[in-house]
TISE-863742 format. One line per field, with one value per residue: residue in three letters; residue number from 1; x, y, z of N, C-alpha, C, CB in turn. Coordinates in steps of 0.1 Angstrom, whole numbers. Glycine has a CB too. Layout:
! residues N
res: (Ala,...) .
n: (NUM,...) .
n_c1: (X,...) .
n_c2: (Y,...) .
n_c3: (Z,...) .
ca_c1: (X,...) .
ca_c2: (Y,...) .
ca_c3: (Z,...) .
c_c1: (X,...) .
c_c2: (Y,...) .
c_c3: (Z,...) .
cb_c1: (X,...) .
cb_c2: (Y,...) .
cb_c3: (Z,...) .
***
This chain:
! residues 260
res: (Unk,Unk,Unk,Unk,Unk,Unk,Unk,Unk,Unk,Unk,Unk,Unk,Unk,Unk,Unk,Unk,Unk,Unk,Unk,Unk,Unk,Unk,Unk,Unk,Unk,Unk,Unk,Unk,Unk,Unk,Unk,Unk,Unk,Unk,Unk,Unk,Unk,Unk,Unk,Unk,Unk,Unk,Unk,Unk,Unk,Unk,Unk,Unk,Unk,Unk,Unk,Unk,Unk,Unk,Unk,Unk,Unk,Unk,Unk,Unk,Unk,Unk,Unk,Unk,Unk,Unk,Unk,Unk,Unk,Unk,Unk,Unk,Unk,Unk,Unk,Unk,Unk,Unk,Unk,Unk,Unk,Unk,Unk,Unk,Unk,Unk,Unk,Unk,Unk,Unk,Unk,Unk,Unk,Unk,Unk,Unk,Unk,Unk,Unk,Unk,Unk,Unk,Unk,Unk,Unk,Unk,Unk,Unk,Unk,Unk,Unk,Unk,Unk,Unk,Unk,Unk,Unk,Unk,Unk,Unk,Unk,Unk,Unk,Unk,Unk,Unk,Unk,Unk,Unk,Unk,Unk,Unk,Unk,Unk,Unk,Unk,Unk,Unk,Unk,Unk,Unk,Unk,Unk,Unk,Unk,Unk,Unk,Unk,Unk,Unk,Unk,Unk,Unk,Unk,Unk,Unk,Unk,Unk,Unk,Unk,Unk,Unk,Unk,Unk,Unk,Unk,Unk,Unk,Unk,Unk,Unk,Unk,Unk,Unk,Unk,Unk,Unk,Unk,Unk,Unk,Unk,Unk,Unk,Unk,Unk,Unk,Unk,Unk,Unk,Unk,Unk,Unk,Unk,Unk,Unk,Unk,Unk,Unk,Unk,Unk,Unk,Unk,Unk,Unk,Unk,Unk,Unk,Unk,Unk,Unk,Unk,Unk,Unk,Unk,Unk,Unk,Unk,Unk,Unk,Unk,Unk,Unk,Unk,Unk,Unk,Unk,Unk,Unk,Unk,Unk,Unk,Unk,Unk,Unk,Unk,Unk,Unk,Unk,Unk,Unk,Unk,Unk,Unk,Unk,Unk,Unk,Unk,Unk,Unk,Unk,Unk,Unk,Unk,Unk,Unk,Unk,Unk,Unk,Unk,Unk) .
n: (1,2,3,4,5,6,7,8,9,10,11,12,13,14,15,16,17,18,19,20,21,22,23,24,25,26,27,28,29,30,31,32,33,34,35,36,37,38,39,40,41,42,43,44,45,46,47,48,49,50,51,52,53,54,55,56,57,58,59,60,61,62,63,64,65,66,67,68,69,70,71,72,73,74,75,76,77,78,79,80,81,82,83,84,85,86,87,88,89,90,91,92,93,94,95,96,97,98,99,100,101,102,103,104,105,106,107,108,109,110,111,112,113,114,115,116,117,118,119,120,121,122,123,124,125,126,127,128,129,130,131,132,133,134,135,136,137,138,139,140,141,142,143,144,145,146,147,148,149,150,151,152,153,154,155,156,157,158,159,160,161,162,163,164,165,166,167,168,169,170,171,172,173,174,175,176,177,178,179,180,181,182,183,184,185,186,187,188,189,190,191,192,193,194,195,196,197,198,199,200,201,202,203,204,205,206,207,208,209,210,211,212,213,214,215,216,217,218,219,220,221,222,223,224,225,226,227,228,229,230,231,232,233,234,235,236,237,238,239,240,241,242,243,244,245,246,247,248,249,250,251,252,253,254,255,256,257,258,259,260) .
n_c1: (-128,-111,-79,-80,-94,-116,-98,-81,-54,-48,-35,-47,-34,-35,-28,-27,-22,-6,9,34,55,84,88,71,77,97,83,60,77,87,66,61,84,80,84,62,36,10,-9,-27,-23,-38,-40,-47,-51,-52,-58,-34,-11,14,39,30,8,14,36,25,6,23,35,14,4,24,26,1,-11,-15,-39,-54,-68,-87,-96,-124,-122,-101,-99,-86,-66,-78,-104,-97,-83,-104,-120,-102,-102,-128,-128,-113,-103,-93,-91,-74,-62,-36,-18,2,20,27,53,67,86,88,104,114,105,83,54,54,65,46,23,30,32,6,-7,6,1,-27,-36,-52,-46,-17,16,46,81,102,124,141,142,153,140,155,162,182,195,184,200,193,163,129,114,91,65,57,30,1,-25,-57,-57,-30,-22,-35,-18,5,10,21,18,25,11,17,28,10,-11,-42,-74,-98,-124,-127,-132,-158,-178,-164,-146,-120,-116,-117,-91,-79,-68,-48,-59,-55,-45,-67,-85,-74,-76,-105,-113,-97,-110,-130,-116,-97,-65,-33,-5,30,59,91,110,125,106,93,103,103,95,106,93,95,70,52,28,42,65,60,60,43,20,15,10,-13,-30,-30,-42,-68,-75,-80,-103,-121,-127,-140,-131,-129,-120,-100,-90,-81,-59,-43,-36,-24,-3,12,16,34,57,63,69,91,111,111,120,145,162,163,170,195,215,232) .
n_c2: (-241,-220,-207,-185,-159,-132,-109,-80,-77,-90,-87,-82,-87,-75,-85,-80,-99,-102,-116,-117,-134,-130,-115,-121,-141,-130,-108,-121,-136,-117,-110,-134,-134,-114,-98,-93,-116,-120,-123,-125,-134,-124,-133,-124,-135,-120,-129,-140,-153,-164,-180,-172,-182,-208,-205,-190,-210,-229,-217,-212,-236,-244,-225,-218,-195,-180,-171,-179,-167,-165,-143,-144,-132,-106,-80,-57,-36,-21,-31,-56,-53,-44,-67,-83,-68,-74,-101,-102,-111,-98,-69,-50,-37,-41,-33,-47,-45,-70,-67,-53,-51,-58,-45,-65,-58,-42,-44,-49,-25,-6,-15,-11,18,24,16,33,59,59,54,50,49,45,49,46,56,52,31,25,3,-10,-26,-49,-52,-37,-13,22,53,73,81,81,103,107,128,131,132,135,156,159,182,187,165,167,184,170,136,116,91,60,31,5,7,12,9,2,7,-16,-8,16,12,5,21,33,27,16,29,30,25,42,62,73,52,45,69,85,72,75,103,105,92,106,130,134,142,124,117,107,87,89,69,75,57,36,13,1,-13,-1,-9,4,4,3,1,6,27,48,49,62,93,113,99,96,122,128,109,119,142,135,123,145,157,135,134,157,183,214,221,243,244,218,218,236,221,199,211,217,191,182,196,186,160,161,171,149,128,138,131,104,95,86,58,33) .
n_c3: (74,94,107,124,146,152,164,179,176,153,119,89,58,27,-6,-38,-69,-99,-126,-115,-111,-107,-85,-64,-45,-27,-16,-3,15,30,46,61,76,96,127,143,145,144,121,89,56,28,-4,-37,-68,-100,-125,-136,-161,-160,-140,-116,-100,-94,-76,-56,-47,-38,-16,-1,6,24,44,67,74,52,29,-1,-30,-62,-87,-109,-133,-147,-127,-119,-97,-77,-73,-67,-43,-28,-27,-12,13,21,27,48,81,103,125,118,87,63,34,8,-20,-46,-56,-39,-6,29,58,84,109,104,109,138,148,140,152,179,179,172,197,215,206,203,177,146,120,102,87,69,63,32,14,-16,-45,-77,-106,-108,-82,-72,-49,-45,-36,-7,11,13,33,60,76,112,116,97,82,66,50,47,33,9,-4,-10,-15,9,18,13,-2,3,28,46,77,89,105,99,99,86,59,56,44,25,-5,-25,-57,-95,-114,-132,-119,-90,-69,-42,-30,-34,-17,7,12,12,34,54,52,72,94,104,115,102,110,109,107,107,95,71,66,46,14,-16,-49,-78,-109,-145,-157,-139,-121,-108,-123,-146,-154,-167,-169,-140,-131,-146,-134,-108,-109,-116,-92,-75,-89,-86,-59,-57,-59,-75,-110,-112,-86,-84,-103,-89,-65,-78,-88,-64,-55,-76,-73,-47,-54,-71,-52,-38,-54,-61,-40,-41,-66,-75,-80,-60) .
ca_c1: (-123,-99,-71,-80,-107,-117,-89,-76,-39,-46,-35,-51,-26,-41,-18,-31,-10,-9,21,45,65,99,89,61,83,103,71,55,87,89,55,64,95,76,85,49,33,-4,-14,-31,-20,-47,-33,-57,-46,-61,-58,-20,-8,28,41,26,-2,21,44,15,0,34,37,0,4,34,22,-13,-17,-17,-52,-52,-80,-85,-106,-129,-116,-92,-108,-79,-60,-87,-115,-91,-80,-117,-123,-94,-107,-142,-126,-104,-108,-86,-96,-63,-57,-23,-14,15,21,35,67,74,91,86,113,108,98,74,42,56,67,33,14,35,28,-8,-11,12,-6,-41,-36,-58,-40,-3,23,61,91,104,136,138,149,148,133,165,166,193,190,188,205,183,150,115,111,77,62,52,16,-5,-40,-63,-53,-16,-22,-40,-6,15,7,33,14,27,1,23,33,-2,-18,-53,-84,-108,-138,-127,-136,-172,-185,-156,-138,-110,-122,-110,-77,-72,-62,-42,-70,-51,-45,-81,-93,-69,-83,-119,-112,-93,-117,-138,-108,-88,-50,-25,7,41,71,101,119,122,102,90,112,94,102,102,92,91,56,43,22,52,76,56,58,33,8,12,6,-27,-38,-32,-53,-81,-78,-87,-116,-129,-131,-150,-124,-131,-108,-89,-84,-73,-46,-34,-31,-15,11,19,21,45,67,67,73,105,118,112,129,159,168,163,172,209,216,245) .
ca_c2: (-240,-211,-207,-172,-154,-118,-103,-68,-77,-96,-77,-88,-82,-77,-85,-84,-105,-103,-118,-112,-144,-125,-107,-124,-149,-121,-101,-130,-140,-105,-111,-145,-131,-103,-101,-94,-128,-122,-118,-134,-128,-126,-131,-126,-135,-112,-133,-142,-164,-168,-189,-166,-189,-219,-200,-187,-222,-237,-211,-213,-250,-244,-216,-219,-182,-176,-175,-178,-167,-162,-136,-151,-126,-96,-69,-46,-36,-15,-41,-68,-48,-43,-80,-87,-63,-80,-113,-102,-114,-90,-56,-41,-39,-37,-36,-50,-50,-81,-65,-46,-58,-51,-48,-75,-51,-31,-45,-47,-11,0,-19,-4,32,25,15,44,72,55,57,41,51,47,46,45,60,41,31,22,-6,-10,-39,-60,-53,-28,-2,36,61,82,75,91,105,111,134,123,132,143,158,158,194,185,152,174,192,160,123,112,79,48,21,-8,12,15,0,11,-1,-21,-1,29,7,0,29,39,17,20,30,35,22,51,73,67,48,46,83,90,66,81,117,105,86,116,143,135,146,115,120,94,89,84,63,79,46,29,-1,-3,-13,1,-14,14,-3,12,-1,10,40,58,48,70,106,120,92,98,135,127,103,127,153,128,120,157,158,126,138,168,197,220,221,252,239,205,223,241,210,192,219,214,176,180,203,176,148,166,171,135,120,144,125,89,90,80,44,30) .
ca_c3: (87,93,119,130,151,153,175,175,172,139,109,76,48,13,-17,-53,-76,-114,-135,-107,-108,-105,-73,-53,-34,-17,-10,7,26,40,56,69,85,104,142,147,139,145,108,80,43,18,-17,-47,-81,-108,-139,-141,-170,-158,-128,-103,-93,-90,-66,-45,-41,-31,-3,8,12,34,55,69,76,38,23,-16,-38,-76,-94,-121,-145,-143,-121,-116,-84,-69,-71,-59,-28,-20,-23,-1,26,24,31,60,96,114,127,111,73,57,21,4,-34,-49,-59,-27,4,41,68,94,121,101,117,150,153,137,163,191,179,173,210,222,201,201,164,137,106,103,74,72,52,23,7,-30,-54,-92,-110,-106,-67,-70,-42,-47,-24,-2,18,14,47,62,89,123,116,86,82,53,43,43,24,-5,-10,-14,-10,15,22,2,0,9,41,54,86,92,110,88,99,77,46,58,36,14,-12,-36,-71,-106,-116,-140,-111,-79,-61,-28,-26,-33,-6,21,12,15,49,63,52,83,105,109,112,99,119,102,112,98,91,58,68,33,4,-27,-61,-90,-122,-157,-162,-127,-121,-103,-132,-158,-148,-173,-163,-126,-131,-149,-123,-95,-113,-115,-78,-70,-95,-81,-45,-56,-60,-89,-120,-108,-73,-88,-109,-79,-56,-86,-88,-50,-55,-85,-64,-36,-59,-75,-41,-33,-64,-61,-29,-44,-79,-78,-76,-54) .
c_c1: (-111,-92,-73,-94,-105,-109,-83,-62,-38,-45,-38,-43,-31,-30,-25,-20,-15,5,33,55,79,99,82,67,89,93,65,64,89,78,57,75,92,78,71,41,17,-10,-20,-28,-30,-42,-45,-51,-56,-60,-44,-19,8,28,36,17,5,29,35,10,10,34,24,1,13,32,7,-18,-17,-31,-51,-66,-77,-97,-110,-125,-108,-101,-100,-74,-71,-97,-110,-87,-94,-122,-115,-99,-120,-139,-118,-111,-104,-93,-86,-62,-44,-24,-1,14,30,50,74,78,90,100,107,102,87,60,43,57,53,23,17,30,13,-12,-5,4,-21,-44,-43,-55,-26,4,37,68,94,118,132,148,144,142,142,168,178,189,194,192,193,170,140,112,96,75,57,35,11,-20,-44,-58,-38,-15,-26,-26,4,11,20,30,16,18,5,29,22,-6,-30,-63,-94,-122,-139,-132,-150,-180,-177,-146,-129,-117,-114,-96,-70,-66,-55,-53,-68,-51,-58,-89,-88,-75,-98,-120,-108,-100,-126,-129,-98,-73,-42,-11,19,52,81,112,116,117,95,100,103,102,97,103,89,77,47,38,33,64,73,52,45,20,5,6,-9,-35,-40,-42,-67,-85,-86,-100,-125,-134,-138,-143,-125,-119,-97,-82,-77,-59,-38,-28,-22,-3,19,24,32,58,72,74,88,114,121,122,143,167,171,168,185,211,230,253) .
c_c2: (-230,-209,-195,-168,-139,-112,-90,-67,-84,-86,-86,-80,-85,-75,-90,-90,-106,-104,-114,-123,-141,-120,-114,-131,-139,-111,-110,-133,-129,-104,-123,-142,-119,-107,-101,-105,-130,-115,-129,-127,-133,-123,-134,-125,-130,-117,-135,-154,-167,-179,-183,-175,-202,-216,-197,-200,-230,-231,-212,-227,-252,-236,-214,-206,-174,-180,-170,-178,-162,-154,-144,-145,-113,-84,-57,-44,-30,-24,-53,-64,-48,-57,-86,-81,-70,-94,-113,-104,-105,-76,-45,-46,-33,-40,-38,-54,-61,-80,-57,-55,-50,-55,-57,-70,-43,-33,-43,-33,-3,-2,-11,11,33,24,28,56,70,58,47,40,54,44,48,52,47,43,25,11,-5,-24,-51,-61,-44,-16,13,43,69,74,87,91,110,119,126,122,141,145,157,170,193,175,158,178,181,146,117,96,68,36,9,-5,13,4,9,2,-4,-13,11,25,3,7,34,28,23,18,33,34,33,63,66,64,48,60,88,84,72,96,116,100,99,129,145,139,137,119,107,98,82,79,66,70,40,15,-8,-2,-12,-1,-3,6,6,12,2,24,52,58,57,84,113,113,95,113,135,120,110,137,147,124,132,160,147,129,150,182,202,219,230,249,226,208,227,231,201,198,217,201,175,186,193,165,151,166,157,127,125,136,109,86,83,67,42,21) .
c_c3: (86,107,127,135,151,165,171,171,158,129,96,64,34,1,-31,-60,-91,-121,-128,-102,-103,-91,-61,-42,-23,-10,1,18,35,50,66,79,95,119,149,140,139,132,100,66,32,4,-28,-61,-91,-123,-145,-151,-170,-146,-115,-94,-87,-77,-53,-38,-33,-17,6,14,24,47,56,71,61,33,8,-22,-52,-81,-106,-134,-140,-139,-120,-101,-74,-64,-63,-45,-21,-17,-12,13,30,30,43,73,106,114,121,98,71,42,18,-11,-36,-53,-49,-16,18,50,79,106,117,109,132,155,149,148,176,191,179,188,218,218,200,186,156,123,106,89,78,60,43,18,-7,-37,-68,-95,-109,-90,-64,-61,-48,-34,-20,3,16,27,49,75,99,122,104,86,67,44,38,32,9,-11,-16,-8,-3,20,10,7,7,23,51,64,90,97,99,88,90,63,46,46,24,9,-21,-50,-82,-107,-125,-133,-99,-68,-46,-23,-24,-20,7,22,17,29,58,63,64,96,111,106,109,104,110,111,104,97,80,59,54,23,-9,-41,-72,-103,-133,-160,-150,-129,-118,-114,-144,-152,-152,-168,-150,-123,-135,-140,-111,-97,-111,-101,-74,-76,-88,-67,-45,-57,-74,-98,-116,-96,-76,-95,-98,-69,-65,-86,-75,-50,-64,-78,-54,-41,-65,-65,-37,-42,-65,-51,-32,-58,-83,-72,-69,-64) .
cb_c1: (-118,-104,-57,-76,-110,-131,-77,-79,-30,-57,-21,-68,-13,-54,-6,-36,-6,-17,20,39,65,105,84,49,95,114,61,50,100,91,41,67,108,61,94,42,39,-10,-2,-45,-5,-59,-20,-68,-42,-58,-65,-10,-14,38,56,19,-14,30,52,3,-5,49,42,-15,8,47,28,-17,-7,-5,-65,-42,-91,-82,-103,-144,-128,-82,-114,-87,-45,-94,-121,-78,-73,-128,-123,-80,-109,-151,-119,-96,-103,-70,-98,-49,-68,-11,-18,21,24,28,68,64,106,72,119,119,107,71,36,66,80,28,16,52,34,-15,-7,27,-1,-51,-24,-71,-48,4,19,66,105,93,149,138,149,160,128,179,168,198,196,177,218,178,153,103,122,67,53,57,11,-1,-45,-79,-55,-9,-33,-50,3,28,2,36,-2,43,-4,35,41,-14,-8,-58,-91,-111,-141,-112,-127,-178,-190,-149,-146,-96,-133,-114,-76,-80,-74,-32,-74,-37,-38,-89,-92,-52,-82,-127,-100,-79,-125,-146,-116,-92,-43,-25,5,46,70,106,120,134,90,79,121,88,99,113,82,98,52,51,11,59,78,44,70,34,10,24,14,-29,-33,-20,-51,-80,-65,-78,-115,-121,-120,-159,-108,-135,-112,-94,-95,-83,-48,-43,-43,-21,9,8,10,42,61,56,63,106,112,97,122,160,159,149,170,220,215,245) .
cb_c2: (-254,-197,-208,-163,-160,-114,-113,-60,-85,-104,-69,-88,-86,-65,-95,-72,-120,-90,-110,-104,-152,-112,-94,-131,-159,-113,-96,-142,-145,-91,-114,-157,-128,-97,-89,-82,-140,-116,-111,-138,-133,-120,-142,-116,-148,-96,-124,-144,-160,-156,-193,-154,-193,-224,-189,-178,-231,-237,-196,-211,-260,-240,-202,-227,-173,-181,-166,-190,-157,-174,-123,-152,-122,-93,-73,-35,-28,-4,-45,-73,-33,-36,-89,-84,-48,-80,-121,-89,-128,-88,-54,-42,-35,-43,-25,-62,-39,-88,-59,-36,-61,-55,-36,-85,-43,-31,-58,-54,-3,-5,-35,-4,39,13,2,46,75,64,60,44,62,37,56,30,65,41,22,35,-20,-6,-38,-56,-67,-23,-3,43,70,92,73,86,115,98,144,129,137,137,172,158,208,180,140,188,200,164,113,121,79,43,17,-14,25,18,-6,20,7,-39,4,37,-5,3,39,53,8,11,39,48,8,56,84,77,35,39,92,86,50,82,125,96,72,118,143,123,151,100,128,90,82,94,50,92,37,29,-1,4,-24,16,-31,26,-13,8,-16,9,41,53,34,63,115,120,77,95,143,122,92,135,159,115,118,168,156,113,139,167,197,234,224,264,236,195,234,252,202,190,235,216,166,187,215,171,144,181,178,127,120,159,127,83,101,89,34,24) .
cb_c3: (93,88,116,120,165,155,180,185,183,136,108,75,49,11,-14,-61,-70,-118,-148,-96,-120,-117,-75,-59,-39,-25,-21,1,20,33,48,61,77,100,149,146,146,159,99,81,39,20,-19,-46,-85,-107,-148,-129,-184,-156,-126,-104,-102,-101,-70,-50,-52,-39,-4,-3,1,29,54,80,87,29,31,-22,-32,-84,-98,-120,-156,-154,-107,-120,-83,-75,-83,-66,-28,-29,-34,-3,24,10,21,61,101,112,143,118,63,65,13,12,-42,-59,-72,-22,1,48,73,99,130,85,115,154,145,123,165,191,168,164,217,217,187,211,159,139,98,115,62,74,59,11,14,-38,-49,-103,-125,-115,-63,-82,-28,-53,-27,-14,36,5,53,62,87,136,130,72,89,54,52,55,29,-2,2,-10,-22,27,26,1,-13,-1,40,45,99,80,121,90,113,76,42,74,43,18,-20,-36,-71,-106,-123,-149,-105,-73,-66,-25,-36,-46,-6,21,-3,5,50,61,39,85,115,104,124,82,135,91,114,101,102,49,81,29,6,-26,-65,-91,-121,-169,-167,-114,-111,-89,-137,-166,-151,-188,-163,-118,-140,-162,-120,-91,-129,-123,-69,-74,-111,-82,-35,-43,-55,-87,-134,-107,-63,-98,-120,-70,-49,-99,-91,-37,-59,-99,-56,-28,-70,-81,-31,-34,-78,-58,-17,-41,-88,-72,-88,-40) .
***
């Protein structure tokens, strides 16, 4: 028996979890503290062998809007997110990585702009912290609106900032953890003409980790190239868009690299 029904205001939040005992409490707490309270949080453990499961179970027992699942084996983040989407009751999907944090007004502001703009795909600006939670100076600012063509030049959509209608995942899934699976899925969804609308406020606090995709620059360049090839862009075109992406990333990290 579940507490929730199919309602348009319900946001299903998908959170994969893997050996994240150090961070997951704050990530979950940032959902619990949302001013928009029509949500369910779907946490899926992907084979943790630290205290992650115990922490999740304690929070799930306390907060009934948390639904906790375990993968039978380690599937990776793409397949785990896909499983979360398939389990979702809400018409809206949001993603939150287990080491990131939301501002308490994140969902409320996105739902407001969704109604105001008749938008079905929204994202936000981000601020940054390191592995120990120390903040970086600067904010990753985002445009008010982005198209497929603009997104090819630079990925301005952070996965943990997204709010999107579930219907867009009926025929398109996240695939291949050896590339930026979220960037690939945004491009595939938007190729049909959908616009994504940005809220230029740092409603996402993104954690930069040495072991993350964003923390290894050479790895992220390779994974970005694989995105362009995966969506069907030829090798020469992929190199062109990769170069545009690198330029955008250099500008981005110049603004946020210095810690306070």
